[in-house]
All heavy atoms as a GROMACS GRO file, in nm:
protein
  555
    1MET      N    1   2.356   4.138  -0.570
    1MET     CA    2   2.422   4.093  -0.691
    1MET      C    3   2.570   4.073  -0.661
    1MET      O    4   2.635   4.161  -0.609
    1MET     CB    5   2.402   4.198  -0.801
    1MET     CG    6   2.478   4.164  -0.927
    1MET     SD    7   2.453   4.286  -1.055
    1MET     CE    8   2.318   4.210  -1.139
    2TRP      N    9   2.626   3.962  -0.696
    2TRP     CA   10   2.764   3.930  -0.664
    2TRP      C   11   2.862   3.981  -0.767
    2TRP      O   12   2.981   3.983  -0.745
    2TRP     CB   13   2.781   3.779  -0.646
    2TRP     CG   14   2.760   3.702  -0.772
    2TRP    CD1   15   2.642   3.657  -0.822
    2TRP    CD2   16   2.859   3.661  -0.866
    2TRP    NE1   17   2.660   3.592  -0.941
    2TRP    CE2   18   2.794   3.591  -0.970
    2TRP    CE3   19   2.997   3.674  -0.873
    2TRP    CZ2   20   2.861   3.538  -1.077
    2TRP    CZ3   21   3.062   3.621  -0.981
    2TRP    CH2   22   2.994   3.554  -1.081
    3TRP      N   23   2.814   4.027  -0.881
    3TRP     CA   24   2.903   4.062  -0.990
    3TRP      C   25   2.858   4.193  -1.054
    3TRP      O   26   2.750   4.202  -1.107
    3TRP     CB   27   2.900   3.950  -1.091
    3TRP     CG   28   2.974   3.969  -1.216
    3TRP    CD1   29   3.043   4.079  -1.257
    3TRP    CD2   30   2.988   3.875  -1.320
    3TRP    NE1   31   3.098   4.059  -1.379
    3TRP    CE2   32   3.065   3.932  -1.421
    3TRP    CE3   33   2.943   3.746  -1.339
    3TRP    CZ2   34   3.097   3.867  -1.538
    3TRP    CZ3   35   2.975   3.682  -1.455
    3TRP    CH2   36   3.051   3.742  -1.552
    4ARG      N   37   2.942   4.295  -1.047
    4ARG     CA   38   2.913   4.420  -1.116
    4ARG      C   39   2.967   4.409  -1.257
    4ARG      O   40   3.076   4.358  -1.278
    4ARG     CB   41   2.979   4.538  -1.045
    4ARG     CG   42   2.924   4.562  -0.909
    4ARG     CD   43   2.992   4.678  -0.845
    4ARG     NE   44   3.133   4.646  -0.826
    4ARG     CZ   45   3.227   4.733  -0.800
    4ARG    NH1   46   3.198   4.860  -0.788
    4ARG    NH2   47   3.353   4.696  -0.783
    5CYS      N   48   2.892   4.458  -1.352
    5CYS     CA   49   2.935   4.449  -1.492
    5CYS      C   50   2.986   4.583  -1.542
    5CYS      O   51   2.949   4.687  -1.492
    5CYS     CB   52   2.818   4.405  -1.579
    5CYS     SG   53   2.766   4.238  -1.546
    6GLY      N   54   3.068   4.577  -1.642
    6GLY     CA   55   3.117   4.697  -1.706
    6GLY      C   56   3.252   4.741  -1.656
    6GLY      O   57   3.315   4.675  -1.574
    7TRP      N   58   3.297   4.854  -1.707
    7TRP     CA   59   3.429   4.906  -1.673
    7TRP      C   60   3.442   4.942  -1.527
    7TRP      O   61   3.550   4.932  -1.469
    7TRP     CB   62   3.459   5.029  -1.760
    7TRP     CG   63   3.477   4.995  -1.902
    7TRP    CD1   64   3.387   5.010  -2.002
    7TRP    CD2   65   3.592   4.936  -1.963
    7TRP    NE1   66   3.437   4.966  -2.121
    7TRP    CE2   67   3.564   4.921  -2.099
    7TRP    CE3   68   3.716   4.898  -1.915
    7TRP    CZ2   69   3.657   4.866  -2.188
    7TRP    CZ3   70   3.808   4.845  -2.004
    7TRP    CH2   71   3.777   4.830  -2.138
    8GLU      N   72   3.334   4.988  -1.463
    8GLU     CA   73   3.341   5.029  -1.324
    8GLU      C   74   3.382   4.913  -1.233
    8GLU      O   75   3.448   4.933  -1.133
    8GLU     CB   76   3.206   5.084  -1.277
    8GLU     CG   77   3.162   5.209  -1.351
    8GLU     CD   78   3.098   5.179  -1.486
    8GLU    OE1   79   3.047   5.067  -1.506
    8GLU    OE2   80   3.103   5.269  -1.572
    9ALA      N   81   3.343   4.793  -1.269
    9ALA     CA   82   3.380   4.676  -1.190
    9ALA      C   83   3.530   4.653  -1.191
    9ALA      O   84   3.584   4.590  -1.101
    9ALA     CB   85   3.308   4.551  -1.244
   10LEU      N   86   3.597   4.707  -1.290
   10LEU     CA   87   3.740   4.688  -1.302
   10LEU      C   88   3.820   4.805  -1.248
   10LEU      O   89   3.942   4.807  -1.256
   10LEU     CB   90   3.777   4.667  -1.449
   10LEU     CG   91   3.702   4.552  -1.515
   10LEU    CD1   92   3.735   4.548  -1.661
   10LEU    CD2   93   3.736   4.422  -1.448
   11GLY      N   94   3.750   4.903  -1.193
   11GLY     CA   95   3.820   5.019  -1.142
   11GLY      C   96   3.872   5.110  -1.252
   11GLY      O   97   3.966   5.184  -1.233
   12VAL      N   98   3.807   5.103  -1.367
   12VAL     CA   99   3.849   5.184  -1.480
   12VAL      C  100   3.746   5.295  -1.499
   12VAL      O  101   3.627   5.269  -1.507
   12VAL     CB  102   3.857   5.099  -1.610
   12VAL    CG1  103   3.887   5.186  -1.730
   12VAL    CG2  104   3.959   4.989  -1.593
   13ALA      N  105   3.793   5.418  -1.503
   13ALA     CA  106   3.703   5.530  -1.528
   13ALA      C  107   3.686   5.544  -1.678
   13ALA      O  108   3.766   5.609  -1.745
   13ALA     CB  109   3.760   5.657  -1.466
   14TYR      N  110   3.587   5.480  -1.732
   14TYR     CA  111   3.564   5.481  -1.876
   14TYR      C  112   3.471   5.595  -1.912
   14TYR      O  113   3.362   5.605  -1.861
   14TYR     CB  114   3.504   5.348  -1.922
   14TYR     CG  115   3.463   5.348  -2.067
   14TYR    CD1  116   3.558   5.349  -2.166
   14TYR    CD2  117   3.329   5.350  -2.102
   14TYR    CE1  118   3.522   5.350  -2.299
   14TYR    CE2  119   3.292   5.350  -2.235
   14TYR     CZ  120   3.389   5.350  -2.333
   14TYR     OH  121   3.353   5.352  -2.464
   15ARG      N  122   3.518   5.682  -1.997
   15ARG     CA  123   3.436   5.790  -2.048
   15ARG      C  124   3.448   5.788  -2.200
   15ARG      O  125   3.554   5.818  -2.254
   15ARG     CB  126   3.483   5.924  -1.994
   15ARG     CG  127   3.452   5.940  -1.848
   15ARG     CD  128   3.477   6.080  -1.803
   15ARG     NE  129   3.442   6.111  -1.668
   15ARG     CZ  130   3.473   6.045  -1.558
   15ARG    NH1  131   3.539   5.935  -1.566
   15ARG    NH2  132   3.436   6.086  -1.439
   16PRO      N  133   3.339   5.753  -2.268
   16PRO     CA  134   3.348   5.746  -2.414
   16PRO      C  135   3.369   5.885  -2.473
   16PRO      O  136   3.332   5.985  -2.413
   16PRO     CB  137   3.212   5.688  -2.455
   16PRO     CG  138   3.121   5.718  -2.342
   16PRO     CD  139   3.208   5.720  -2.218
   17SER      N  140   3.430   5.890  -2.589
   17SER     CA  141   3.448   6.016  -2.659
   17SER      C  142   3.310   6.070  -2.699
   17SER      O  143   3.211   5.998  -2.697
   17SER     CB  144   3.534   5.996  -2.783
   17SER     OG  145   3.464   5.917  -2.877
   18SER      N  146   3.304   6.195  -2.737
   18SER     CA  147   3.175   6.252  -2.775
   18SER      C  148   3.115   6.179  -2.894
   18SER      O  149   2.995   6.161  -2.902
   18SER     CB  150   3.189   6.401  -2.804
   18SER     OG  151   3.283   6.421  -2.907
   19ALA      N  152   3.201   6.135  -2.986
   19ALA     CA  153   3.151   6.059  -3.101
   19ALA      C  154   3.093   5.925  -3.057
   19ALA      O  155   2.988   5.882  -3.105
   19ALA     CB  156   3.262   6.037  -3.203
   20ALA      N  157   3.163   5.859  -2.965
   20ALA     CA  158   3.114   5.729  -2.916
   20ALA      C  159   2.990   5.746  -2.831
   20ALA      O  160   2.900   5.661  -2.832
   20ALA     CB  161   3.223   5.659  -2.836
   21ALA      N  162   2.981   5.856  -2.757
   21ALA     CA  163   2.866   5.879  -2.671
   21ALA      C  164   2.738   5.897  -2.753
   21ALA      O  165   2.630   5.862  -2.708
   21ALA     CB  166   2.889   6.000  -2.582
   22SER      N  167   2.752   5.953  -2.874
   22SER     CA  168   2.634   5.975  -2.956
   22SER      C  169   2.589   5.847  -3.027
   22SER      O  170   2.476   5.838  -3.073
   22SER     CB  171   2.661   6.085  -3.059
   22SER     OG  172   2.762   6.044  -3.148
   23SER      N  173   2.677   5.748  -3.036
   23SER     CA  174   2.637   5.621  -3.097
   23SER      C  175   2.590   5.526  -2.987
   23SER      O  176   2.612   5.550  -2.870
   23SER     CB  177   2.753   5.559  -3.174
   23SER     OG  178   2.853   5.517  -3.084
   24SER      N  179   2.525   5.422  -3.026
   24SER     CA  180   2.480   5.325  -2.926
   24SER      C  181   2.576   5.206  -2.926
   24SER      O  182   2.562   5.114  -3.004
   24SER     CB  183   2.337   5.280  -2.954
   24SER     OG  184   2.330   5.224  -3.082
   25LEU      N  185   2.678   5.215  -2.840
   25LEU     CA  186   2.776   5.108  -2.829
   25LEU      C  187   2.719   4.994  -2.744
   25LEU      O  188   2.657   5.019  -2.641
   25LEU     CB  189   2.904   5.159  -2.762
   25LEU     CG  190   2.982   5.262  -2.839
   25LEU    CD1  191   3.098   5.314  -2.754
   25LEU    CD2  192   3.035   5.202  -2.967
   26PRO      N  193   2.739   4.873  -2.787
   26PRO     CA  194   2.691   4.761  -2.707
   26PRO      C  195   2.778   4.746  -2.582
   26PRO      O  196   2.895   4.787  -2.581
   26PRO     CB  197   2.708   4.640  -2.799
   26PRO     CG  198   2.818   4.680  -2.892
   26PRO     CD  199   2.805   4.830  -2.909
   27PRO      N  200   2.723   4.690  -2.475
   27PRO     CA  201   2.805   4.665  -2.356
   27PRO      C  202   2.910   4.558  -2.386
   27PRO      O  203   2.903   4.489  -2.488
   27PRO     CB  204   2.703   4.615  -2.253
   27PRO     CG  205   2.591   4.562  -2.334
   27PRO     CD  206   2.588   4.642  -2.461
   28LEU      N  207   3.007   4.546  -2.297
   28LEU     CA  208   3.109   4.443  -2.315
   28LEU      C  209   3.046   4.305  -2.315
   28LEU      O  210   2.956   4.277  -2.235
   28LEU     CB  211   3.211   4.449  -2.201
   28LEU     CG  212   3.301   4.572  -2.195
   28LEU    CD1  213   3.387   4.566  -2.069
   28LEU    CD2  214   3.387   4.581  -2.317
   29SER      N  215   3.095   4.218  -2.402
   29SER     CA  216   3.048   4.080  -2.401
   29SER      C  217   3.114   4.008  -2.283
   29SER      O  218   3.211   4.059  -2.226
   29SER     CB  219   3.085   4.010  -2.532
   29SER     OG  220   3.226   3.995  -2.541
   30ARG      N  221   3.066   3.894  -2.248
   30ARG     CA  222   3.124   3.818  -2.137
   30ARG      C  223   3.272   3.788  -2.159
   30ARG      O  224   3.353   3.809  -2.068
   30ARG     CB  225   3.047   3.688  -2.113
   30ARG     CG  226   2.918   3.711  -2.039
   30ARG     CD  227   2.861   3.580  -2.000
   30ARG     NE  228   2.864   3.578  -1.855
   30ARG     CZ  229   2.793   3.497  -1.781
   30ARG    NH1  230   2.718   3.407  -1.837
   30ARG    NH2  231   2.799   3.503  -1.650
   31PRO      N  232   3.313   3.742  -2.278
   31PRO     CA  233   3.456   3.718  -2.298
   31PRO      C  234   3.539   3.847  -2.290
   31PRO      O  235   3.649   3.846  -2.235
   31PRO     CB  236   3.464   3.658  -2.439
   31PRO     CG  237   3.329   3.602  -2.465
   31PRO     CD  238   3.234   3.690  -2.390
   32GLN      N  239   3.486   3.958  -2.339
   32GLN     CA  240   3.557   4.085  -2.331
   32GLN      C  241   3.572   4.130  -2.185
   32GLN      O  242   3.677   4.179  -2.145
   32GLN     CB  243   3.485   4.194  -2.410
   32GLN     CG  244   3.492   4.176  -2.559
   32GLN     CD  245   3.400   4.272  -2.631
   32GLN    OE1  246   3.288   4.300  -2.585
   32GLN    NE2  247   3.445   4.321  -2.744
   33LEU      N  248   3.466   4.114  -2.108
   33LEU     CA  249   3.469   4.152  -1.967
   33LEU      C  250   3.568   4.064  -1.891
   33LEU      O  251   3.647   4.113  -1.809
   33LEU     CB  252   3.330   4.143  -1.905
   33LEU     CG  253   3.317   4.186  -1.760
   33LEU    CD1  254   3.365   4.329  -1.740
   33LEU    CD2  255   3.173   4.171  -1.714
   34ALA      N  256   3.568   3.935  -1.920
   34ALA     CA  257   3.661   3.843  -1.853
   34ALA      C  258   3.806   3.880  -1.885
   34ALA      O  259   3.892   3.882  -1.796
   34ALA     CB  260   3.632   3.699  -1.895
   35GLU      N  261   3.833   3.911  -2.011
   35GLU     CA  262   3.969   3.950  -2.050
   35GLU      C  263   4.009   4.082  -1.984
   35GLU      O  264   4.122   4.098  -1.938
   35GLU     CB  265   3.981   3.960  -2.201
   35GLU     CG  266   4.120   3.996  -2.249
   35GLU     CD  267   4.227   3.893  -2.214
   35GLU    OE1  268   4.195   3.780  -2.175
   35GLU    OE2  269   4.346   3.928  -2.227
   36ALA      N  270   3.917   4.177  -1.977
   36ALA     CA  271   3.945   4.305  -1.913
   36ALA      C  272   3.977   4.284  -1.765
   36ALA      O  273   4.066   4.350  -1.710
   36ALA     CB  274   3.827   4.399  -1.930
   37ARG      N  275   3.907   4.192  -1.700
   37ARG     CA  276   3.936   4.161  -1.560
   37ARG      C  277   4.077   4.105  -1.545
   37ARG      O  278   4.150   4.144  -1.454
   37ARG     CB  279   3.835   4.059  -1.506
   37ARG     CG  280   3.704   4.116  -1.473
   37ARG     CD  281   3.618   4.012  -1.407
   37ARG     NE  282   3.504   4.080  -1.350
   37ARG     CZ  283   3.381   4.035  -1.353
   37ARG    NH1  284   3.357   3.918  -1.407
   37ARG    NH2  285   3.283   4.104  -1.301
   38ARG      N  286   4.112   4.011  -1.633
   38ARG     CA  287   4.246   3.952  -1.624
   38ARG      C  288   4.356   4.055  -1.649
   38ARG      O  289   4.457   4.059  -1.579
   38ARG     CB  290   4.258   3.835  -1.721
   38ARG     CG  291   4.177   3.714  -1.677
   38ARG     CD  292   4.204   3.592  -1.765
   38ARG     NE  293   4.152   3.609  -1.898
   38ARG     CZ  294   4.032   3.571  -1.939
   38ARG    NH1  295   3.949   3.512  -1.854
   38ARG    NH2  296   3.994   3.590  -2.064
   39VAL      N  297   4.333   4.143  -1.745
   39VAL     CA  298   4.430   4.249  -1.774
   39VAL      C  299   4.446   4.340  -1.654
   39VAL      O  300   4.558   4.374  -1.613
   39VAL     CB  301   4.389   4.329  -1.900
   39VAL    CG1  302   4.471   4.456  -1.915
   39VAL    CG2  303   4.401   4.242  -2.024
   40ARG      N  304   4.335   4.379  -1.592
   40ARG     CA  305   4.341   4.465  -1.473
   40ARG      C  306   4.412   4.392  -1.359
   40ARG      O  307   4.491   4.454  -1.285
   40ARG     CB  308   4.200   4.507  -1.431
   40ARG     CG  309   4.196   4.597  -1.310
   40ARG     CD  310   4.261   4.730  -1.338
   40ARG     NE  311   4.252   4.813  -1.220
   40ARG     CZ  312   4.351   4.887  -1.174
   40ARG    NH1  313   4.465   4.894  -1.238
   40ARG    NH2  314   4.336   4.958  -1.066
   41ALA      N  315   4.387   4.264  -1.343
   41ALA     CA  316   4.453   4.187  -1.238
   41ALA      C  317   4.604   4.186  -1.259
   41ALA      O  318   4.680   4.204  -1.162
   41ALA     CB  319   4.399   4.043  -1.235
   42VAL      N  320   4.650   4.170  -1.381
   42VAL     CA  321   4.794   4.172  -1.409
   42VAL      C  322   4.854   4.308  -1.372
   42VAL      O  323   4.962   4.316  -1.313
   42VAL     CB  324   4.822   4.137  -1.557
   42VAL    CG1  325   4.966   4.165  -1.594
   42VAL    CG2  326   4.788   3.991  -1.583
   43GLU      N  327   4.783   4.415  -1.405
   43GLU     CA  328   4.831   4.549  -1.368
   43GLU      C  329   4.846   4.559  -1.216
   43GLU      O  330   4.945   4.614  -1.165
   43GLU     CB  331   4.734   4.656  -1.417
   43GLU     CG  332   4.730   4.670  -1.568
   43GLU     CD  333   4.615   4.756  -1.616
   43GLU    OE1  334   4.525   4.792  -1.537
   43GLU    OE2  335   4.614   4.788  -1.736
   44LEU      N  336   4.750   4.505  -1.144
   44LEU     CA  337   4.755   4.510  -0.997
   44LEU      C  338   4.864   4.418  -0.943
   44LEU      O  339   4.928   4.450  -0.842
   44LEU     CB  340   4.618   4.476  -0.938
   44LEU     CG  341   4.508   4.579  -0.970
   44LEU    CD1  342   4.372   4.526  -0.928
   44LEU    CD2  343   4.538   4.712  -0.907
   45PHE      N  344   4.888   4.302  -1.009
   45PHE     CA  345   4.999   4.214  -0.970
   45PHE      C  346   5.129   4.294  -0.973
   45PHE      O  347   5.210   4.288  -0.880
   45PHE     CB  348   5.018   4.096  -1.066
   45PHE     CG  349   4.910   3.992  -1.070
   45PHE    CD1  350   4.895   3.913  -1.182
   45PHE    CD2  351   4.825   3.971  -0.962
   45PHE    CE1  352   4.797   3.815  -1.188
   45PHE    CE2  353   4.727   3.873  -0.968
   45PHE     CZ  354   4.713   3.795  -1.080
   46GLU      N  355   5.149   4.366  -1.083
   46GLU     CA  356   5.272   4.441  -1.103
   46GLU      C  357   5.289   4.553  -1.001
   46GLU      O  358   5.401   4.594  -0.972
   46GLU     CB  359   5.278   4.496  -1.246
   46GLU     CG  360   5.292   4.385  -1.348
   46GLU     CD  361   5.274   4.432  -1.492
   46GLU    OE1  362   5.234   4.548  -1.514
   46GLU    OE2  363   5.299   4.349  -1.582
   47ASP      N  364   5.176   4.601  -0.946
   47ASP     CA  365   5.182   4.706  -0.843
   47ASP      C  366   5.199   4.648  -0.703
   47ASP      O  367   5.203   4.723  -0.606
   47ASP     CB  368   5.054   4.790  -0.847
   47ASP     CG  369   5.045   4.877  -0.971
   47ASP    OD1  370   5.150   4.900  -1.035
   47ASP    OD2  371   4.934   4.923  -1.003
   48GLY      N  372   5.206   4.514  -0.692
   48GLY     CA  373   5.226   4.450  -0.563
   48GLY      C  374   5.102   4.438  -0.476
   48GLY      O  375   5.112   4.420  -0.355
   49VAL      N  376   4.985   4.446  -0.536
   49VAL     CA  377   4.859   4.436  -0.462
   49VAL      C  378   4.834   4.290  -0.424
   49VAL      O  379   4.866   4.199  -0.500
   49VAL     CB  380   4.743   4.492  -0.547
   49VAL    CG1  381   4.610   4.481  -0.477
   49VAL    CG2  382   4.772   4.638  -0.586
   50SER      N  383   4.777   4.268  -0.306
   50SER     CA  384   4.752   4.131  -0.259
   50SER      C  385   4.642   4.064  -0.340
   50SER      O  386   4.557   4.130  -0.401
   50SER     CB  387   4.712   4.131  -0.112
   50SER     OG  388   4.580   4.179  -0.096
   51ASN      N  389   4.641   3.931  -0.336
   51ASN     CA  390   4.538   3.853  -0.408
   51ASN      C  391   4.398   3.891  -0.362
   51ASN      O  392   4.307   3.904  -0.444
   51ASN     CB  393   4.561   3.703  -0.388
   51ASN     CG  394   4.679   3.651  -0.466
   51ASN    OD1  395   4.743   3.724  -0.541
   51ASN    ND2  396   4.710   3.524  -0.447
   52ALA      N  397   4.379   3.905  -0.232
   52ALA     CA  398   4.246   3.938  -0.178
   52ALA      C  399   4.199   4.074  -0.229
   52ALA      O  400   4.082   4.090  -0.266
   52ALA     CB  401   4.248   3.934  -0.027
   53GLU      N  402   4.289   4.171  -0.232
   53GLU     CA  403   4.252   4.304  -0.280
   53GLU      C  404   4.221   4.302  -0.429
   53GLU      O  405   4.128   4.369  -0.475
   53GLU     CB  406   4.364   4.404  -0.252
   53GLU     CG  407   4.381   4.437  -0.106
   53GLU     CD  408   4.502   4.524  -0.082
   53GLU    OE1  409   4.615   4.474  -0.103
   53GLU    OE2  410   4.482   4.642  -0.046
   54ILE      N  411   4.298   4.226  -0.505
   54ILE     CA  412   4.272   4.213  -0.648
   54ILE      C  413   4.137   4.148  -0.671
   54ILE      O  414   4.059   4.193  -0.756
   54ILE     CB  415   4.384   4.134  -0.718
   54ILE    CG1  416   4.516   4.213  -0.712
   54ILE    CG2  417   4.347   4.103  -0.863
   54ILE    CD1  418   4.637   4.135  -0.758
   55ALA      N  419   4.108   4.043  -0.597
   55ALA     CA  420   3.980   3.974  -0.612
   55ALA      C  421   3.864   4.070  -0.588
   55ALA      O  422   3.767   4.072  -0.666
   55ALA     CB  423   3.972   3.856  -0.515
   56ARG      N  424   3.874   4.151  -0.484
   56ARG     CA  425   3.768   4.249  -0.457
   56ARG      C  426   3.761   4.353  -0.568
   56ARG      O  427   3.652   4.392  -0.611
   56ARG     CB  428   3.792   4.318  -0.322
   56ARG     CG  429   3.742   4.240  -0.204
   56ARG     CD  430   3.743   4.322  -0.076
   56ARG     NE  431   3.878   4.363  -0.039
   56ARG     CZ  432   3.963   4.288   0.031
   56ARG    NH1  433   3.926   4.168   0.070
   56ARG    NH2  434   4.083   4.332   0.062
   57ALA      N  435   3.876   4.399  -0.615
   57ALA     CA  436   3.879   4.506  -0.716
   57ALA      C  437   3.818   4.463  -0.849
   57ALA      O  438   3.752   4.543  -0.915
   57ALA     CB  439   4.023   4.552  -0.737
   58VAL      N  440   3.841   4.338  -0.890
   58VAL     CA  441   3.791   4.295  -1.021
   58VAL      C  442   3.666   4.210  -1.012
   58VAL      O  443   3.611   4.172  -1.115
   58VAL     CB  444   3.901   4.224  -1.104
   58VAL    CG1  445   4.019   4.316  -1.128
   58VAL    CG2  446   3.945   4.095  -1.042
   59GLY      N  447   3.620   4.180  -0.892
   59GLY     CA  448   3.493   4.110  -0.876
   59GLY      C  449   3.497   3.962  -0.901
   59GLY      O  450   3.404   3.907  -0.960
   60VAL      N  451   3.605   3.897  -0.858
   60VAL     CA  452   3.615   3.751  -0.870
   60VAL      C  453   3.655   3.694  -0.734
   60VAL      O  454   3.687   3.767  -0.642
   60VAL     CB  455   3.718   3.708  -0.977
   60VAL    CG1  456   3.678   3.759  -1.114
   60VAL    CG2  457   3.857   3.755  -0.942
   61CYS      N  458   3.655   3.562  -0.724
   61CYS     CA  459   3.698   3.500  -0.599
   61CYS      C  460   3.851   3.495  -0.593
   61CYS      O  461   3.919   3.501  -0.696
   61CYS     CB  462   3.638   3.361  -0.584
   61CYS     SG  463   3.701   3.239  -0.700
   62ALA      N  464   3.904   3.487  -0.474
   62ALA     CA  465   4.048   3.487  -0.453
   62ALA      C  466   4.115   3.368  -0.522
   62ALA      O  467   4.229   3.378  -0.568
   62ALA     CB  468   4.080   3.488  -0.304
   63GLU      N  469   4.046   3.255  -0.532
   63GLU     CA  470   4.103   3.138  -0.600
   63GLU      C  471   4.131   3.168  -0.747
   63GLU      O  472   4.232   3.125  -0.802
   63GLU     CB  473   4.010   3.017  -0.588
   63GLU     CG  474   4.062   2.893  -0.658
   63GLU     CD  475   4.202   2.850  -0.613
   63GLU    OE1  476   4.236   2.866  -0.495
   63GLU    OE2  477   4.278   2.800  -0.698
   64SER      N  478   4.043   3.244  -0.812
   64SER     CA  479   4.068   3.282  -0.951
   64SER      C  480   4.194   3.366  -0.961
   64SER      O  481   4.277   3.346  -1.051
   64SER     CB  482   3.949   3.363  -1.007
   64SER     OG  483   3.837   3.281  -1.017
   65VAL      N  484   4.213   3.457  -0.869
   65VAL     CA  485   4.333   3.541  -0.869
   65VAL      C  486   4.458   3.457  -0.848
   65VAL      O  487   4.559   3.474  -0.917
   65VAL     CB  488   4.324   3.653  -0.764
   65VAL    CG1  489   4.452   3.734  -0.757
   65VAL    CG2  490   4.204   3.744  -0.793
   66ARG      N  491   4.452   3.361  -0.755
   66ARG     CA  492   4.567   3.272  -0.732
   66ARG      C  493   4.600   3.194  -0.859
   66ARG      O  494   4.717   3.178  -0.896
   66ARG     CB  495   4.540   3.177  -0.615
   66ARG     CG  496   4.550   3.244  -0.480
   66ARG     CD  497   4.546   3.144  -0.366
   66ARG     NE  498   4.414   3.082  -0.351
   66ARG     CZ  499   4.315   3.136  -0.279
   66ARG    NH1  500   4.330   3.250  -0.218
   66ARG    NH2  501   4.200   3.073  -0.270
   67ARG      N  502   4.496   3.145  -0.928
   67ARG     CA  503   4.518   3.070  -1.052
   67ARG      C  504   4.580   3.158  -1.160
   67ARG      O  505   4.674   3.118  -1.227
   67ARG     CB  506   4.384   3.012  -1.097
   67ARG     CG  507   4.393   2.915  -1.211
   67ARG     CD  508   4.261   2.846  -1.243
   67ARG     NE  509   4.152   2.939  -1.269
   67ARG     CZ  510   4.047   2.959  -1.188
   67ARG    NH1  511   4.034   2.891  -1.077
   67ARG    NH2  512   3.953   3.046  -1.219
   68TRP      N  513   4.530   3.282  -1.174
   68TRP     CA  514   4.587   3.372  -1.273
   68TRP      C  515   4.732   3.403  -1.241
   68TRP      O  516   4.816   3.411  -1.330
   68TRP     CB  517   4.509   3.503  -1.278
   68TRP     CG  518   4.366   3.490  -1.324
   68TRP    CD1  519   4.311   3.386  -1.392
   68TRP    CD2  520   4.263   3.584  -1.303
   68TRP    NE1  521   4.178   3.410  -1.415
   68TRP    CE2  522   4.145   3.531  -1.362
   68TRP    CE3  523   4.256   3.708  -1.240
   68TRP    CZ2  524   4.025   3.599  -1.360
   68TRP    CZ3  525   4.134   3.776  -1.240
   68TRP    CH2  526   4.021   3.722  -1.300
   69ARG      N  527   4.763   3.421  -1.115
   69ARG     CA  528   4.900   3.454  -1.077
   69ARG      C  529   4.995   3.338  -1.108
   69ARG      O  530   5.107   3.359  -1.153
   69ARG     CB  531   4.907   3.491  -0.928
   69ARG     CG  532   5.036   3.562  -0.891
   69ARG     CD  533   5.044   3.598  -0.746
   69ARG     NE  534   4.959   3.704  -0.702
   69ARG     CZ  535   4.996   3.832  -0.690
   69ARG    NH1  536   5.119   3.868  -0.723
   69ARG    NH2  537   4.912   3.920  -0.646
   70ARG      N  538   4.948   3.215  -1.085
   70ARG     CA  539   5.032   3.098  -1.118
   70ARG      C  540   5.062   3.091  -1.266
   70ARG      O  541   5.172   3.055  -1.307
   70ARG     CB  542   4.964   2.969  -1.073
   70ARG     CG  543   4.975   2.940  -0.926
   70ARG     CD  544   4.933   2.798  -0.893
   70ARG     NE  545   4.802   2.762  -0.942
   70ARG     CZ  546   4.689   2.766  -0.871
   70ARG    NH1  547   4.692   2.806  -0.745
   70ARG    NH2  548   4.576   2.730  -0.923
   71VAL      N  549   4.961   3.122  -1.347
   71VAL     CA  550   4.977   3.116  -1.493
   71VAL      C  551   5.070   3.226  -1.537
   71VAL      O  552   5.156   3.211  -1.616
   71VAL     CB  553   4.841   3.129  -1.564
   71VAL    CG1  554   4.857   3.146  -1.712
   71VAL    CG2  555   4.754   3.010  -1.535
   0.00000   0.00000   0.00000
């Protein structure tokens, strides 16, 4: 599988609160996951991480990271 889904793909240790854990929360939608990836990429940009490392960390191709950085 080329794409891991969920918070783990973004390097985020997501642990729902006990209240959230007892409810059945839906997984992230595709647009939510895409936005979370872009947000994580910006955080990594600010930390000086290379495009290739960011691409691996968020599960996208390096060209996507280059495009996000230009924007």
